[in-house]
C-alpha positions as CSV (number, residue, x, y, z in Angstrom):
1,M,-106.0,-243.1,22.6
2,A,-104.0,-240.4,21.8
3,K,-105.1,-237.8,19.2
4,P,-102.6,-237.6,15.6
5,I,-100.8,-234.6,14.4
6,F,-99.3,-234.3,11.4
7,L,-97.2,-232.0,9.4
8,V,-96.8,-231.9,6.2
9,G,-94.8,-229.5,3.4
10,W,-92.7,-229.7,0.4
11,R,-89.0,-230.7,1.2
12,R,-86.7,-227.8,2.1
13,S,-90.2,-225.6,3.3
14,G,-88.9,-225.8,7.0
15,T,-90.9,-229.0,7.7
16,T,-87.8,-230.5,10.0
17,W,-87.4,-227.1,11.5
18,L,-90.9,-226.7,12.8
19,G,-91.1,-230.2,13.2
20,N,-88.7,-229.9,15.9
21,L,-90.2,-227.2,17.5
22,I,-93.6,-228.4,17.8
23,S,-92.2,-232.2,19.2
24,Q,-90.7,-229.9,22.2
25,N,-94.2,-230.0,23.6
26,T,-94.0,-232.3,26.7
27,N,-97.9,-233.4,25.8
28,I,-96.8,-234.6,22.3
29,A,-95.0,-238.2,21.6
30,S,-92.6,-238.0,18.8
31,I,-90.1,-240.0,17.4
32,M,-86.6,-238.5,17.2
33,G,-83.5,-239.5,16.0
34,G,-79.9,-238.1,16.5
35,K,-78.2,-236.5,19.0
36,P,-79.3,-233.1,20.6
37,G,-76.6,-230.6,19.3
38,E,-76.1,-232.5,16.2
39,M,-78.3,-232.9,12.8
40,G,-81.5,-234.9,14.0
41,G,-84.7,-234.4,15.3
42,C,-88.4,-235.8,14.2
43,V,-87.7,-239.2,12.0
44,E,-90.0,-239.3,8.8
45,S,-91.8,-242.4,8.3
46,F,-92.5,-242.2,4.7
47,Y,-95.4,-245.1,6.0
48,F,-98.2,-243.5,3.7
49,S,-96.3,-243.0,0.6
50,H,-94.0,-245.6,0.5
51,L,-95.5,-248.6,2.8
52,A,-99.0,-248.4,3.0
53,G,-100.7,-250.4,0.3
54,K,-98.0,-251.8,-1.1
55,F,-98.3,-255.8,0.6
56,G,-101.7,-256.4,-0.5
57,D,-104.7,-257.5,1.8
58,L,-103.4,-257.7,5.5
59,K,-106.1,-260.2,6.1
60,N,-103.9,-262.6,4.2
61,C,-101.3,-263.7,6.5
62,N,-98.7,-263.9,4.7
63,N,-99.0,-259.9,3.2
64,R,-99.0,-259.3,7.1
65,I,-96.2,-260.9,7.8
66,Y,-94.6,-259.7,5.0
67,F,-95.6,-256.0,5.7
68,I,-94.7,-256.5,9.3
69,E,-91.1,-257.8,8.6
70,V,-90.3,-254.4,6.6
71,F,-91.9,-251.7,8.6
72,G,-90.6,-253.7,11.5
73,S,-87.0,-253.5,10.4
74,C,-87.2,-249.5,9.1
75,T,-85.5,-247.4,11.1
76,Y,-88.6,-245.0,12.3
77,Y,-90.4,-248.0,13.7
78,E,-87.3,-249.4,15.6
79,L,-86.8,-246.3,17.2
80,S,-89.9,-246.6,18.9
81,G,-88.7,-249.2,20.5
82,L,-91.3,-251.6,20.8
83,G,-90.1,-254.8,18.7
84,K,-91.7,-256.3,16.3
85,A,-93.6,-258.3,18.4
86,F,-95.9,-256.2,19.2
87,L,-97.3,-255.2,15.7
88,Y,-97.3,-259.2,15.4
89,E,-99.5,-259.5,18.7
90,K,-101.8,-256.8,17.7
91,K,-102.2,-258.4,14.3
92,P,-103.4,-255.6,12.6
93,L,-105.3,-255.8,9.1
94,S,-105.4,-252.7,7.7
95,Y,-102.2,-250.4,7.4
96,A,-103.9,-247.2,9.2
97,D,-105.1,-249.5,12.0
98,A,-100.9,-251.2,12.4
99,F,-99.4,-247.6,12.4
100,R,-102.2,-246.1,15.1
101,F,-101.3,-249.1,17.0
102,M,-97.9,-248.1,16.8
103,M,-98.4,-244.5,17.7
104,D,-100.9,-244.8,20.3
105,R,-98.8,-247.2,22.3
106,Y,-95.7,-245.1,22.1
107,A,-97.6,-242.3,23.0
108,E,-99.0,-244.3,26.2
109,L,-95.7,-245.4,27.0
110,K,-94.7,-241.2,26.8
111,G,-98.1,-240.2,29.0
112,T,-98.9,-237.9,26.3
113,D,-101.8,-236.8,24.7
114,F,-101.0,-236.5,21.3
115,W,-98.6,-238.3,19.1
116,F,-96.8,-236.4,16.1
117,E,-95.4,-237.5,12.6
118,K,-93.8,-235.2,10.3
119,N,-93.1,-236.2,6.7
120,P,-93.3,-233.5,3.3
121,S,-93.8,-237.0,1.1
122,H,-97.6,-237.3,3.3
123,S,-98.6,-234.0,1.6
124,F,-99.9,-236.2,-1.3
125,H,-101.7,-238.5,1.4
126,V,-103.8,-235.9,3.6
127,E,-107.6,-236.9,2.4
128,E,-106.2,-240.6,3.1
129,I,-104.7,-239.4,6.3
130,A,-107.9,-237.9,7.7
131,D,-110.4,-240.5,6.6
132,A,-108.2,-243.1,8.5
133,Y,-108.1,-240.8,11.5
134,Q,-111.2,-239.0,11.6
135,D,-109.1,-236.8,15.3
136,A,-106.4,-235.9,13.3
137,K,-105.3,-232.1,13.1
138,I,-102.9,-231.7,10.3
139,V,-100.2,-228.6,9.8
140,A,-98.6,-227.6,6.8
141,I,-96.2,-225.5,6.1
142,K,-95.4,-223.2,2.9
143,R,-91.9,-221.4,1.6
144,D,-91.8,-219.1,-1.4
145,I,-90.8,-221.4,-4.4
146,I,-87.6,-219.4,-4.9
147,G,-86.3,-220.0,-1.6
148,Q,-87.4,-223.7,-1.9
149,V,-85.5,-224.5,-5.1
150,R,-82.6,-222.7,-3.9
151,S,-82.3,-224.7,-0.5
152,A,-83.0,-228.5,-2.9
153,L,-79.6,-227.1,-5.0
154,K,-77.6,-226.6,-2.1
155,I,-78.6,-229.8,-0.6
156,N,-78.0,-231.5,-3.7
157,K,-74.5,-229.9,-4.4
158,I,-73.7,-231.0,-0.3
159,E,-74.5,-234.7,-1.5
160,G,-72.6,-234.4,-4.9
161,V,-75.9,-234.6,-7.3
162,E,-74.7,-230.9,-8.5
163,A,-76.6,-230.6,-12.0
164,E,-74.7,-228.8,-14.5
165,G,-76.2,-227.5,-18.3
166,L,-79.3,-228.7,-19.8
167,K,-79.8,-231.1,-15.9
168,A,-79.8,-227.9,-14.3
169,Y,-82.3,-226.9,-15.8
170,L,-84.0,-229.9,-16.2
171,Y,-83.8,-230.3,-12.1
172,V,-85.6,-226.9,-11.8
173,L,-88.2,-227.8,-13.8
174,K,-88.5,-230.8,-11.8
175,E,-88.2,-228.7,-8.6
176,I,-91.3,-226.2,-10.1
177,I,-93.6,-229.2,-11.0
178,S,-93.1,-231.3,-7.4
179,Y,-93.6,-228.1,-5.4
180,Y,-96.8,-227.4,-7.0
181,M,-98.0,-230.9,-7.1
182,A,-97.2,-231.0,-3.4
183,F,-99.4,-227.9,-2.5
184,K,-102.1,-228.7,-5.0
185,H,-102.2,-231.1,-2.9
186,I,-102.6,-229.6,0.7
187,D,-104.8,-226.1,-0.9
188,H,-107.3,-229.0,-2.1
189,F,-107.3,-230.4,1.0
190,K,-107.8,-227.2,3.1
191,A,-110.5,-226.1,0.6
192,K,-112.8,-228.8,1.5
193,H,-111.9,-229.8,5.5
194,P,-110.5,-226.4,7.1
195,E,-111.5,-227.5,10.4
196,K,-108.5,-230.4,9.8
197,M,-106.0,-228.2,8.5
198,L,-104.3,-225.1,9.2
199,I,-101.8,-224.0,6.7
200,V,-98.2,-221.4,8.2
201,Y,-95.9,-219.8,6.3
202,Y,-91.9,-220.3,6.4
203,A,-91.2,-217.0,6.1
204,E,-93.7,-215.8,9.2
205,L,-92.5,-218.5,11.0
206,V,-89.1,-217.0,11.2
207,G,-90.2,-213.3,11.8
208,D,-92.6,-214.3,14.8
209,T,-91.6,-217.8,16.0
210,E,-93.8,-217.7,18.8
211,G,-96.9,-215.9,17.5
212,V,-96.8,-219.1,14.8
213,L,-95.9,-221.8,16.9
214,T,-99.0,-220.2,19.7
215,T,-100.9,-220.1,16.5
216,I,-100.3,-224.0,16.2
217,C,-100.8,-225.0,19.9
218,D,-104.3,-222.8,19.8
219,F,-105.5,-224.9,16.6
220,L,-104.1,-228.4,18.2
221,G,-105.6,-227.8,21.1
222,L,-102.5,-227.6,22.8
223,E,-100.5,-225.7,25.6
224,F,-98.0,-223.7,23.9
225,E,-94.8,-224.1,26.0
226,P,-91.9,-221.7,26.1
227,A,-89.0,-224.6,25.2
228,M,-91.1,-224.9,21.7
229,L,-88.7,-221.8,20.6
230,K,-85.9,-223.3,20.7
231,S,-84.4,-227.2,19.0
232,P,-82.2,-228.8,21.1
233,Y,-80.7,-230.0,17.1
234,K,-78.9,-228.3,14.8
235,A,-80.4,-226.2,12.7
236,A,-81.1,-227.8,9.1
237,T,-80.0,-225.4,7.0
238,S,-77.9,-225.3,3.8
239,F,-76.5,-221.9,3.6
240,K,-73.8,-220.2,5.6
241,S,-74.6,-216.7,4.0
242,E,-77.5,-214.9,2.4
243,E,-74.7,-214.1,-0.5
244,E,-74.1,-217.5,-0.8
245,R,-78.2,-218.3,-0.8
246,H,-78.5,-216.1,-3.6
247,E,-75.7,-217.7,-5.9
248,I,-77.0,-221.0,-5.8
249,L,-79.5,-220.2,-8.4
250,P,-77.6,-218.5,-11.3
251,P,-79.9,-215.5,-12.7
252,A,-81.1,-217.7,-16.0
253,Q,-82.5,-220.3,-14.1
254,E,-83.9,-217.8,-11.5
255,K,-85.1,-216.2,-15.0
256,M,-86.9,-219.4,-15.8
257,L,-88.2,-220.0,-12.6
258,K,-89.9,-217.0,-12.3
259,I,-91.8,-217.5,-15.7
260,L,-92.4,-220.9,-15.3
261,A,-93.6,-221.1,-11.9
262,P,-96.4,-219.0,-12.4
263,I,-97.9,-221.0,-15.6
264,F,-97.3,-224.4,-13.5
265,A,-99.8,-222.9,-10.6
266,L,-102.1,-222.7,-13.2
267,I,-102.8,-226.6,-14.0
268,P,-105.6,-227.8,-12.0
269,Y,-105.3,-230.1,-9.0
270,S,-107.1,-233.2,-10.6
271,L,-103.9,-233.2,-13.4
272,Y,-101.3,-233.3,-10.3
273,K,-103.2,-236.0,-8.6
274,I,-103.3,-238.2,-11.8
275,F,-99.5,-237.3,-12.1
276,Y,-98.4,-238.5,-8.8
277,R,-100.5,-241.8,-8.6
278,T,-98.4,-242.5,-11.7
279,A,-95.5,-242.0,-10.4
280,K,-96.2,-243.8,-7.4
281,K,-97.0,-247.0,-9.1
282,I,-93.6,-246.6,-10.9
283,Q,-91.9,-246.1,-7.7
284,G,-92.6,-249.6,-6.4
285,L,-91.4,-250.7,-3.3
286,H,-88.7,-248.5,-3.4
287,F,-87.4,-246.7,0.2
288,P,-85.0,-243.9,0.7
289,H,-81.4,-244.6,1.2
290,W,-81.6,-244.1,5.0
291,F,-85.1,-245.9,5.1
292,F,-82.8,-248.9,7.4
293,S,-80.4,-246.8,8.6
294,T,-81.0,-248.3,11.4
295,K,-79.8,-252.2,9.9
296,L,-77.5,-250.6,8.2
297,E,-75.2,-249.5,11.1
298,Q,-76.1,-252.8,13.1
299,Y,-74.2,-255.0,10.4
300,G,-71.8,-252.3,9.9
301,W,-72.5,-251.5,5.9
302,D,-71.1,-247.9,6.2
303,D,-72.5,-246.6,2.7
304,I,-75.5,-245.8,4.5
305,Y,-75.7,-243.5,1.1
306,N,-75.6,-245.5,-1.5
307,P,-78.8,-246.4,-3.1
308,E,-78.4,-249.9,-3.8
309,R,-78.6,-251.1,-0.2
310,T,-82.0,-250.6,-0.1
311,G,-83.4,-250.7,-3.8
312,D,-86.6,-251.8,-4.8
313,L,-87.8,-255.6,-3.2
314,V,-88.7,-257.9,-5.8
315,N,-90.8,-260.1,-4.3
316,K,-94.4,-259.6,-4.6
317,P,-97.3,-260.2,-2.0
318,T,-99.5,-262.6,-2.1
319,E,-102.8,-261.2,-3.5
């Protein structure tokens, strides 16, 4: 079996850039999307955050079919090229087994000793991942909270979700909570299992890319390759200039961020864990707008950013 590598960290913290660099190693199998020279790179599965456990006990045949049909239709699985028949033949009895079967087979076809998956939402599931895969190594990337919030605000503006007035302040508050909720999970895991996780920092990756990548390779048991220094995909940066970067977060909102961030940093992990579990229950079977993007393209549904296309599934699995 190939060894699993997971990359976590909150969104807009550099996971896509770092993930694309790591994926250039020739001994790593990573499911990629998009075309070189354009936006793209390592695709996020959202497996443990949005799929695992949502279809009931997979020992029940109806539940297993329900799960395979949904997972087998998502973009991540379709890009593997394995086909649904592979999962039906493997007959997974647990969610962890299903993902491992898929990724081990993908690595086998690629002829690699490692497989790789990056996903910010898996920051909340590092314990679950480590329990399921005893041989897994997890890399986490951290970015300072002001840089992360600025980038998140810019992405929202690009996608036409720009907030104004009170909503803008509420959005910043939401980002603060999300940021600490993710990194409290990461820090808690790191304290318990230092041998299984390496934390790197966005600023250091920018300043010494080769040094950080060499450290990561040493941690993973990989040979550093010079090809890892440059991603073939277009950078996912949100800003065209430093001036634009500073304009996106008005002084009043930045002041609020600097005041509240240290306060929310003091909230214990246990409360953030409860908050996340509650949010996950409310989430139900709801997927990102591009979760089934290959199907949307196949059937000519052009409005792939419309969340109505991939709203909550209404059918409940058999207990």
